[in-house]
C-alpha positions in Angstrom: 123.6 -164.1 -40.9 125.3 -165.7 -43.9 125.9 -169.4 -43.5 128.9 -170.3 -45.5 129.6 -174.0 -46.2 131.4 -175.5 -43.2 134.5 -177.5 -43.7 134.2 -181.2 -42.9 137.9 -181.7 -42.4 139.2 -182.0 -38.9 141.8 -179.5 -37.9 145.3 -181.0 -37.7 148.7 -179.6 -36.8 150.5 -178.4 -40.0 154.0 -177.2 -40.5 154.8 -173.5 -40.6 154.5 -171.9 -44.0 156.3 -168.7 -44.3 156.3 -168.4 -48.1 153.8 -169.1 -50.8 155.0 -170.3 -54.2 153.4 -170.7 -57.6 152.6 -174.5 -57.4 150.7 -174.2 -54.1 148.9 -171.0 -55.4 147.7 -173.0 -58.4 146.3 -175.6 -56.1 144.6 -173.0 -53.9 143.1 -171.3 -57.0 141.7 -174.7 -58.1 140.3 -175.2 -54.7 138.7 -171.8 -54.6 137.1 -172.4 -58.0 135.8 -175.9 -56.9 134.2 -174.5 -53.7 132.5 -171.7 -55.6 131.3 -174.2 -58.2 129.8 -176.3 -55.4 128.0 -173.2 -54.0 127.2 -171.3 -57.2 123.5 -171.8 -56.9 123.5 -170.4 -53.4 125.2 -167.3 -54.7 122.8 -167.1 -57.7 119.9 -167.1 -55.3 121.2 -164.1 -53.4 119.2 -161.8 -55.6 117.6 -158.6 -54.5 114.7 -159.0 -56.8 112.8 -162.3 -56.4 113.0 -163.0 -60.1 114.6 -166.1 -61.9 117.6 -164.2 -63.3 120.3 -164.7 -60.7 123.7 -165.5 -62.3 126.4 -164.0 -60.1 127.6 -167.4 -58.9 127.8 -168.8 -62.4 129.6 -165.7 -63.7 132.2 -165.6 -61.0 132.7 -169.4 -61.3 133.3 -169.2 -65.1 135.6 -166.2 -64.6 137.9 -168.0 -62.2 137.7 -171.3 -64.2 139.0 -169.4 -67.2 142.1 -168.6 -65.1 142.4 -172.2 -63.9 142.3 -173.4 -67.6 145.1 -171.0 -68.5 147.3 -172.5 -65.7 147.1 -176.0 -67.2 150.1 -175.5 -69.5 152.2 -173.7 -66.8 154.9 -175.5 -64.8 156.7 -173.1 -62.4 156.9 -172.3 -58.7 157.3 -168.6 -59.5 154.3 -167.0 -57.8 154.5 -163.8 -59.9 154.3 -165.9 -63.1 151.5 -168.1 -61.9 149.4 -165.1 -60.7 150.0 -163.3 -64.0 148.7 -166.2 -66.1 145.8 -166.8 -63.7 144.7 -163.2 -63.8 145.0 -162.9 -67.5 142.9 -166.0 -68.1 140.3 -164.5 -65.7 140.5 -161.2 -67.5 139.6 -162.8 -70.8 137.0 -165.1 -69.3 135.3 -162.5 -67.1 131.5 -162.5 -67.2 129.0 -160.2 -65.5 129.9 -157.2 -63.4 131.0 -159.3 -60.4 133.2 -161.5 -62.7 134.9 -158.4 -64.1 135.5 -156.9 -60.7 136.9 -160.3 -59.6 139.2 -160.4 -62.6 140.4 -156.9 -61.8 141.0 -157.8 -58.2 143.3 -160.6 -59.3 144.9 -158.4 -62.0 145.9 -155.9 -59.4 147.2 -158.6 -57.1 149.3 -159.8 -60.0 150.8 -156.4 -60.5 151.5 -156.3 -56.7 153.5 -159.6 -57.0 155.7 -158.5 -59.9 159.3 -159.5 -59.2 158.3 -161.7 -56.3 159.3 -165.4 -56.7 157.8 -166.5 -53.3 155.5 -164.4 -51.2 155.6 -164.0 -47.4 152.5 -162.6 -45.6 153.7 -159.0 -46.0 154.3 -159.4 -49.7 150.9 -161.1 -50.1 149.2 -158.4 -48.1 150.7 -155.6 -50.2 149.7 -157.4 -53.4 146.1 -158.0 -52.3 145.9 -154.3 -51.3 146.9 -153.5 -54.9 144.2 -155.8 -56.0 141.6 -154.0 -53.9 142.7 -150.6 -55.3 142.4 -151.9 -58.9 139.0 -153.5 -58.2 137.7 -150.1 -56.9 139.2 -148.3 -59.9 137.4 -150.6 -62.3 134.0 -149.3 -61.2 132.9 -145.8 -62.2 130.9 -145.2 -59.0 132.0 -147.8 -56.3 129.2 -148.8 -54.0 129.8 -150.0 -50.4 128.1 -153.1 -49.3 129.2 -155.0 -52.3 132.1 -157.3 -53.3 134.4 -154.3 -53.1 133.7 -153.7 -49.4 134.1 -157.4 -48.7 137.5 -157.5 -50.4 138.7 -154.2 -48.9 137.7 -154.9 -45.3 139.1 -158.5 -45.3 142.5 -157.3 -46.7 142.7 -154.4 -44.3 141.9 -156.8 -41.4 144.4 -159.5 -42.4 147.1 -156.9 -43.1 146.6 -155.3 -39.8 147.2 -158.6 -38.0 150.6 -159.4 -39.7 153.4 -159.9 -37.1 156.8 -161.5 -37.2 155.2 -164.8 -36.2 152.6 -164.7 -39.1 152.6 -167.4 -41.7 150.8 -167.8 -45.0 148.2 -170.0 -43.2 147.5 -167.5 -40.4 147.2 -164.7 -43.0 144.6 -166.6 -45.2 142.7 -167.7 -42.1 142.4 -164.1 -41.1 141.4 -163.1 -44.6 138.7 -165.8 -44.9 137.3 -165.0 -41.4 136.9 -161.3 -42.0 135.6 -161.9 -45.5 132.7 -163.9 -43.9 132.1 -161.3 -41.2 132.2 -158.4 -43.7 129.8 -160.2 -45.9 127.4 -160.5 -43.0 127.5 -156.7 -42.6 126.7 -155.8 -46.2 122.9 -155.4 -45.6 123.8 -152.7 -43.1 125.6 -150.8 -45.8 123.1 -151.3 -48.7 119.4 -150.8 -48.0 118.3 -152.9 -51.0 120.1 -155.9 -49.5 118.5 -155.3 -46.0 115.0 -154.9 -47.5 115.4 -158.1 -49.5 116.9 -160.0 -46.6 120.0 -161.1 -48.4 123.8 -160.5 -48.3 125.7 -159.3 -51.4 126.0 -162.0 -54.0 129.3 -160.9 -55.4 130.8 -160.7 -51.9 129.5 -164.2 -51.2 131.2 -165.5 -54.4 134.5 -163.9 -53.4 134.2 -165.5 -49.9 133.8 -169.0 -51.3 136.9 -168.5 -53.5 139.1 -167.3 -50.6 137.6 -169.8 -48.2 138.6 -172.5 -50.8 142.2 -171.0 -50.9 142.3 -171.3 -47.1 141.0 -174.8 -47.0 143.6 -176.1 -49.5 146.3 -174.4 -47.4 145.1 -176.5 -44.5 145.2 -179.8 -46.4 141.6 -180.1 -47.6 140.8 -181.5 -51.0 137.8 -179.8 -52.4 135.4 -181.7 -54.7 133.7 -179.2 -57.1 131.0 -181.6 -58.3 130.6 -184.2 -61.0 130.3 -181.7 -64.0 133.7 -181.0 -65.6 134.9 -177.4 -65.9 135.4 -177.6 -69.6 133.2 -179.9 -71.7 135.2 -181.8 -74.3 134.5 -181.0 -77.9 132.2 -183.5 -79.5 132.6 -185.0 -82.9 130.6 -183.2 -85.6 129.0 -185.1 -88.4 130.0 -182.9 -91.3 129.7 -183.1 -95.1 133.4 -182.1 -95.4 134.8 -185.5 -96.3 137.7 -187.4 -98.0 137.0 -185.8 -101.4 136.6 -182.2 -100.1 139.1 -179.5 -100.8 140.4 -177.1 -98.2 139.4 -173.7 -99.6 138.6 -171.4 -96.8 141.4 -172.3 -94.4 141.5 -172.5 -90.7 140.4 -170.0 -88.1 143.4 -169.9 -85.8 143.3 -168.3 -82.4 145.8 -168.5 -79.6 147.1 -167.0 -76.3 150.9 -166.8 -76.4 152.8 -166.3 -73.2 156.0 -164.5 -74.1 159.1 -166.0 -72.4 162.1 -164.1 -71.1 164.4 -166.8 -72.2 163.2 -166.5 -75.8 162.6 -162.7 -76.2 162.2 -159.4 -74.3 158.5 -159.3 -73.6 158.5 -155.6 -72.9 160.0 -154.8 -76.3 158.2 -157.5 -78.3 157.1 -156.0 -81.7 153.4 -156.8 -82.2 153.4 -155.0 -85.5 156.1 -157.3 -86.8 154.0 -160.3 -85.8 151.0 -158.8 -87.7 153.2 -158.5 -90.8 154.2 -162.2 -90.6 150.5 -163.2 -90.0 149.5 -161.1 -93.0 152.0 -163.0 -95.2 150.2 -166.3 -94.5 146.6 -165.3 -94.0 144.0 -162.5 -93.4 141.5 -161.3 -90.8 144.5 -160.5 -88.6 144.1 -159.5 -85.0 147.1 -159.4 -82.5 147.5 -157.4 -79.4 149.6 -157.6 -76.2 148.4 -157.4 -72.6 151.5 -157.3 -70.4 153.5 -160.4 -71.6 150.6 -162.3 -73.2 149.7 -162.0 -76.9 146.2 -162.7 -78.1 146.1 -163.5 -81.9 143.6 -164.4 -84.5 144.2 -165.2 -88.2 142.5 -167.1 -91.1 145.1 -169.2 -92.8 145.7 -172.3 -94.8 148.8 -173.1 -92.8 148.1 -172.9 -89.1 151.2 -174.9 -88.4 153.3 -171.9 -89.5 151.6 -169.7 -86.9 152.5 -172.2 -84.2 156.1 -172.6 -85.4 156.7 -168.9 -85.7 155.1 -167.9 -82.4 157.0 -170.6 -80.4 160.2 -168.6 -81.2 159.0 -166.1 -78.7 157.1 -168.0 -76.0 154.7 -170.9 -75.2 151.0 -171.2 -75.8 148.5 -171.0 -73.0 145.7 -172.0 -75.4 145.2 -172.7 -79.1 142.0 -173.1 -81.1 142.1 -174.2 -84.8 138.9 -174.7 -86.7 138.2 -175.7 -90.3 136.2 -172.9 -91.9 135.5 -175.0 -95.0 133.4 -177.3 -92.8 130.9 -174.6 -92.2 130.9 -173.4 -95.8 130.2 -176.9 -97.1 127.5 -177.5 -94.6 125.8 -174.2 -95.2 125.6 -175.0 -98.9 123.7 -178.1 -98.0 121.5 -176.3 -95.5 123.1 -177.9 -92.4 123.3 -175.7 -89.3 126.3 -176.1 -87.0 126.0 -175.3 -83.3 129.0 -173.0 -83.4 129.2 -171.3 -86.8 132.7 -170.2 -87.9 133.4 -166.7 -88.9 133.5 -165.8 -92.6 136.5 -164.0 -94.1 136.5 -160.3 -93.6 135.6 -157.9 -96.5 138.6 -156.3 -98.1 137.1 -152.8 -97.8 137.2 -151.4 -94.3 133.8 -150.1 -93.1 133.4 -146.8 -91.3 131.0 -148.0 -88.7 129.9 -151.4 -87.5 127.6 -152.8 -84.7 127.9 -155.6 -82.2 124.8 -156.4 -80.1 124.1 -158.9 -77.3 120.8 -160.6 -78.0 118.7 -163.4 -76.6 115.8 -164.6 -78.8 115.4 -165.2 -82.5 113.0 -162.3 -83.0 115.2 -159.7 -81.4 118.3 -161.0 -83.2 116.5 -160.6 -86.5 115.3 -157.1 -85.5 118.9 -156.0 -84.7 120.2 -157.4 -87.9 117.6 -155.5 -89.8 118.8 -152.3 -88.0 122.3 -152.9 -89.1 124.0 -155.2 -86.5 127.1 -156.8 -88.0 127.7 -159.3 -85.2 125.3 -160.8 -82.7 126.6 -162.3 -79.4 124.2 -164.7 -77.8 123.5 -163.6 -74.2 121.5 -161.6 -71.7 120.1 -162.4 -68.4 121.5 -165.7 -66.9 123.9 -165.9 -69.9 126.4 -163.1 -69.7 129.0 -163.2 -72.5 132.7 -163.1 -71.5 135.3 -160.4 -72.3 136.8 -162.9 -74.8 133.5 -163.3 -76.6 133.4 -159.6 -77.3 137.0 -159.6 -78.4 136.3 -162.5 -80.8 133.2 -160.6 -82.2 135.4 -157.4 -82.7 137.9 -159.5 -84.5 135.3 -160.7 -87.0 134.6 -157.1 -88.0 136.7 -154.9 -90.3 135.8 -151.4 -89.4 137.1 -148.1 -88.1 134.5 -147.7 -85.4 132.5 -150.5 -83.6 129.4 -149.6 -81.6 128.6 -152.2 -78.9 125.2 -152.8 -77.3 125.5 -154.9 -74.2 121.7 -154.7 -73.7 122.0 -155.7 -70.0 123.5 -153.8 -67.1 125.4 -156.9 -66.0 127.1 -157.2 -69.4 128.3 -153.6 -69.6 131.6 -154.1 -67.7 132.7 -157.1 -69.8 132.0 -155.1 -72.9 133.9 -152.1 -71.6 136.9 -154.4 -70.5 137.0 -155.8 -74.0 136.9 -152.3 -75.5 140.0 -151.4 -73.4 141.9 -154.5 -74.6 141.1 -154.2 -78.3 143.3 -152.0 -80.5 142.3 -152.7 -84.1 139.3 -150.3 -84.0 137.7 -147.6 -81.9 135.1 -149.3 -79.7 132.1 -147.3 -78.5 130.2 -149.1 -75.7 126.6 -147.8 -75.6 125.2 -148.4 -72.1 122.0 -150.1 -73.1 120.4 -151.9 -70.1 118.0 -154.1 -72.1 117.1 -155.0 -75.7 114.5 -152.2 -75.8 117.0 -149.4 -74.9 119.4 -150.7 -77.5 116.6 -150.9 -80.1 115.7 -147.3 -79.5 119.3 -146.1 -79.7 120.2 -148.1 -82.8 116.9 -147.3 -84.7 117.7 -143.5 -84.4 121.3 -143.8 -85.5 122.7 -142.8 -88.9 125.5 -145.4 -89.4 126.5 -143.8 -92.7 127.8 -140.7 -90.8 131.6 -140.3 -90.6 131.3 -138.6 -87.3 131.4 -141.4 -84.8 131.3 -139.2 -81.7 128.1 -137.6 -83.0 126.6 -141.0 -83.6 127.4 -142.1 -80.0 126.0 -138.8 -78.6 122.8 -139.3 -80.5 122.4 -142.9 -79.3 122.9 -141.9 -75.7 120.5 -139.0 -75.9 117.8 -141.3 -77.5 118.1 -143.7 -74.5 117.8 -140.9 -72.0 114.3 -140.2 -73.4 112.9 -143.6 -72.6 112.1 -145.6 -69.5 112.1 -149.4 -69.2 109.9 -151.9 -67.4 109.9 -155.7 -66.9 107.2 -158.2 -66.2 108.6 -161.3 -64.4 107.4 -164.2 -62.3 108.4 -164.1 -58.6 110.4 -167.1 -57.2 110.1 -166.3 -53.5 108.2 -164.2 -50.9 109.5 -160.7 -50.4 108.7 -157.2 -49.3 110.2 -154.6 -51.5 109.4 -150.9 -51.9 106.4 -151.4 -49.6 104.9 -154.1 -51.8 104.3 -157.6 -50.5 105.3 -160.2 -53.0 104.3 -163.9 -52.8 106.1 -166.7 -54.5 104.4 -167.4 -57.8 103.0 -163.9 -58.2 104.0 -161.7 -61.2 105.8 -158.5 -60.5 106.4 -155.4 -62.5 109.6 -153.5 -62.3 110.4 -149.9 -63.6 114.1 -149.5 -64.0 115.4 -150.8 -60.6 112.2 -150.5 -58.6 109.4 -153.0 -58.0 106.1 -151.1 -58.5 103.4 -153.9 -58.7 102.8 -157.5 -57.7 99.7 -159.4 -58.8 98.5 -163.0 -58.9 97.7 -162.7 -62.7 100.4 -161.9 -65.2 98.0 -159.8 -67.4 97.0 -157.7 -64.4 100.6 -157.0 -63.5 101.4 -156.1 -67.1 98.3 -153.9 -67.4 99.2 -151.9 -64.3 102.8 -151.6 -65.2 102.0 -150.3 -68.7 99.6 -147.8 -67.3 102.2 -146.4 -64.9 104.8 -146.2 -67.7 102.5 -144.3 -70.0 101.9 -141.6 -67.5 103.3 -138.6 -69.3 104.3 -140.7 -72.3 102.5 -141.7 -75.5 104.3 -144.6 -77.1 104.9 -148.1 -75.6 107.0 -150.8 -77.4 106.4 -154.3 -76.0 109.1 -156.9 -76.5 107.3 -160.3 -76.1 109.1 -163.3 -74.6 109.0 -166.9 -75.5 105.9 -167.7 -73.5 103.9 -164.6 -74.4 100.9 -166.0 -76.5 99.2 -164.1 -79.2 95.9 -164.3 -77.3 97.5 -162.8 -74.3 99.0 -160.0 -76.4 95.6 -159.2 -77.9 94.0 -159.0 -74.4 96.9 -156.8 -73.1 96.4 -154.5 -76.1 92.7 -154.1 -75.2 93.4 -153.5 -71.6 96.0 -150.8 -72.3 93.8 -149.1 -74.9 90.9 -149.0 -72.5 93.0 -146.9 -70.0 95.2 -145.1 -72.5 93.2 -144.7 -75.8 95.6 -142.1 -77.2 98.7 -144.2 -76.6 100.5 -146.0 -79.5 101.4 -149.6 -78.6 103.7 -151.8 -80.6 104.3 -155.5 -80.0 107.6 -157.1 -81.2 107.9 -160.9 -81.1 111.4 -160.9 -79.5 111.5 -164.4 -78.0 113.7 -163.5 -75.0 114.0 -165.7 -71.9 113.2 -164.9 -68.3 110.9 -161.9 -68.9 107.6 -162.5 -70.7 107.4 -158.8 -71.4 109.9 -155.9 -71.6 108.3 -152.5 -72.0 110.0 -149.4 -73.3 108.0 -146.1 -73.0 108.8 -142.9 -74.8 
């Protein structure tokens, strides 16, 4: 049974609460985020495979915290407006598949609350039901026994208990209770969870959020821990000084909430905004999602951007960075932690590539294959929807091919592709750096037929299988294999196939299994894969498969010492 964190607050009599407004909703959301933050590691550890790559708790935490950050500049008790800003912030900050589903759940709830200033239990129930429907619709093949089931069953239960005597407190109490009980049932619906002896991690993350909502409703103050949600920017010691000249301008990014009292958000002309931005800068990106504008421009006069945009609304966030700082420092060989983007080329490319990579070696490899933008990320560090949008904005091309290189990054990339309008985005469903490498290495990026390029990439990936060598972090019994904490396991696609005390032995067995019926094996070596070990592994593979071609690539990825791709 799932043991959620118990509240330490004594129950007290509280006044009836028939309607929920925006101010209280903001406090509830902050409480939900705080409770999840406090329990993120517990959620991370609910991993089917006993490998050190659990990140669901962190992804969902960062997703909802992006929504909380967007609420900081908002002062209204209109629940529809608060939910709209909260959900949009989550949409842009969504990380990992569970984070994207969470953002879609809140986005649907926001749509369900349109036109509602204060919500009673019935209105709240209808809105959350809309959230469930949108969450299910965001997944190509919904799977029961996941966060989707936990959300659906809890909303159905709470909605079924609404009466004339119901209050917002009784409604959320029912919601939290059934969410806990539904989470307990997930192993009965998903055999992989039952075999691993865990409940669904995404469902657990959602439970902590809604339980936090419920606790705040009952007067509890939730401490999310000592670490701040957003780390303050630190001073950078730069060679841009009192004698330097501003040459490259400022990279200016903002989220603008259009205001009804300043304009008609539904009829706002984004193209006219682009014309204005083009008159004062370049590298223009501007698009509208409901009543929120996301914009990006390189300009010498960012103050004009702020002045112009405030005619139509108020800013949810603004980021202005001096691009001359990076240029000056690069000339002197100084590396900044967060390099600024360079001005876009004047000639629009036909095709460009964005890839998610983790490791200096694999990043270099992808750049050699033609990647225009690298997003740092992978297992345990899933990039957000907004990071993809920013990468797209730095590229000037008709078509952009995106390699998520991780199954848990795919939905954030796809969500960004739906939001972006300045280019046609092609998300290639690469599940690891090896699959992306195979797809990109076979592509002709000079072709003017983008659909043909995408088809070729997908076909190339179908011809290969992937395997992973990883340390085990707990005892487990999976696929008939007994795994001990500290052993090394071998995984082919989504199935554990071997467990051994020695890493080389596990790698040898895994490679032999993958080369059954195949002749070529590409081995992506992680940070701690030594040359001596690689030499020994080569000898072991050649002894069993003398006709096989084996290639080692010093990728430098985290988590997995070896990633195999056989074809």
